[in-house]
N, C-alpha and C positions, 0 to 999 in steps of 0.2 A: 634564147631570148623569147619570152612569151609576151609579145607586144599587145598591150591593152590600150584601145583607143576610146577616148571619151566621146559619147554620142548623145547629146541632148535630144529628147523625143518631144516634138511639138504636135499636139492634137489641134487640128484646124478644120474649119468649115469650108475652106477653099484651098485645097492642096496645090492647085495650079498657081494661084496668086502668090502663095508663100514660096513656091518653087521659083517663080520668076524673080521675086525679091531676092532670094538667096543667090540666084544666078547673077543678078546685078552686082551683088557684093563680091562675087568671084568663086562661089562654090559651083560644083558641077554634079549632075545626077550620076549615080553609079548603078543602083539597082532600083527598079520600080515594079509595082504590081501591075498586072495586065488590066485591071479595072481602074487604075489610077488612084487607088485609095492609100497607097504607101509608096514613098520614095526615099532612098538614102542619098543624101547630098554630101559630097566630100569637099574639104578645103585642102590647101597645101598640107595642113596638119590638122587632124581631127575631123569629125563628121557631125551632121545634124540629120535626124530622121523626121520625116513628115508623115502623119497618119490622119486619115479622115476621121474626125470626131464622131460622126454619125454611125460609123461602123465599128467603133471601139468596143471590144468585149471586156475592157477593164475599167469602164466608167470615165474614160478621158473626155473632158469637156473642151469646147472651143476655146483656144488660147492657152490651155494648160501646157506647161513644159515640165517633163519629168527627166530624171537623170538615168541614162542607160549607157552601156558600153559594148564594145566588140573586142573579142580576143581570138588568138590563133588556136589555142588548145585549152578548152575549159576543163577537161579532166585533170590536167596537170595543175591548173590554177585552183581547182576545187581541193586537190590534195594539199596544196600549200596552205590554203585558207583553213582547212580542218586542222592541220598540224599546228597552226598558229592560234588555235582556240575558237575559230568560227565553225562550230560543230554543225550549224544548220545549213552550211553550204551544200547545195543540191543541184544536180544536173538532170535534165529530162529532154525529151524530144517534143518539139512543136511542129505544126504543119510546115512551117517555113525553115526549120532547122533545129539545132540543139541550143539549149539555154542553161545558164547557171544562175541561181539566185542565192543571195546571201544578205544577212542583216548588216547594214552599215552603221556608223555612229548615229546615235539618236534614235535607234530602232527602225530606221528606214530600210525597207527591203529593196535592193536594186537587182536588176537583171543584166546579165552579160551574155550576149549572143555569140555563138562560135562562128568565126569566119569560115565560109564554105564555098567551094567551086560549084556545088550543085545548086542551080538557081531555083529549084522547086517551082518551076512555072513562071518565075519572075523574069523581067527583061533587063539585060545588061547593057550599060552605056560605057563608052570608052573615051568620052570627052575629058581632057585633063582640066583640073581646077587651077585657079590662080595660086602658084606656089608661094606667093607673098602673104597669104591669108591663113591664120590659125584660129581654130575654134577655142575660145577661152571663157567658158561659162562662169557666171557669177552666182554663188550659192548664198542666199540669205538664210539666217537661222542655223548656220553651220558652226558647230563647235570646233575648237582647234584640233581635236583628234581626227578630224577629216584629213588633215595634211598627211600624217603618217599612214593613214589607211589608204589613201590614193597612191602614195609612194610604194606601199607594199603591193598593191595591185599591179604596179608597173606603168601607171599613167604618166606620160611625158608632157602632155599639153598643160598649159598654165590654167589654174583654177583660182578664182578670187573668192575668199571666204569672208562673210559678214555675219557676225553673231546676232545682229539685231533682227527681231521679228520672227515669224514662223518660217519653217523651211520652204524655200522656193528657189526655182532655177530661172535665171534670165539668160537669154542668148546674147553673149558678148563675143567679140572677135578682136584679134590683134593683127596688124598689117604692117609691112615694111613699105608699102606704097605710100605716096604722099597723101595726107588726109584731105587736102584740098581737091585732089583728083578724085578720091572716093566720094566725097561730098557732092562734087559737081556731077558725077555720074548718077548718083542716087537722085539728086534734084532733077536732072534732065529726064529721068524715068518716071518722075511724078511722085516720088516719095518725100515725106517730111524728114529732112536731115539738116541738123544744125551743128556746125563746127564750133566747139568751145575749147580752145587751147589744144590739148593733145587727145581730145575725145570727140567723136561724132555721136550725137544723140538722134536716134531714129525712132519713129513709130512704124511698126511693121503692118502688113495687111490684116493681121488679127487684132490690131489695136494695142499690141504689147510693146513695151520699151525694149530697144536694142541699143547696144553701145559698141562702137568700133574704136579701139585704142591704137595710138601710134606707137 
């Protein structure tokens, strides 16, 4: 099983503020850069990556969220993609590890990082995340062929597709914790959080909307 984990990538002007927000939700840091410009946050299922927007080499702007992934074996995944007709699937080495890129539906190029035990100078954390929380991003402007594409990659985490508008990624989560408990914890920490039926509506420290679904 070549487990592929979805990992929305948020570019932010304040990595620490976003990290504290995600920790309040129940995520925990796994790997972070020594200078604090990057941190991978894990949920019970799925991940969110935070990257300092000012040091982005790919043009990431404050508040932007991009779609990225992590996989156990990107060589095997590349071979499967090429065999299925994704001839542009390519792997290469970056300073932090190995990466696969491939064109997804709609012409969007996505990156899939290979999971590695070599920390490349990064700091490892072992704090467990809340097992009740799942990363479940919302994709706007996503055509229906995203569903079979994500299934082919092997992504288990739920992804909501909305065909309206331009392509965009919103940080959404699902939890088996009571939503009243989640909302109370967020409000006590000073975050704008409103419970509306089976969904909590939040504005995160970057000023972006976040949803937590029951």
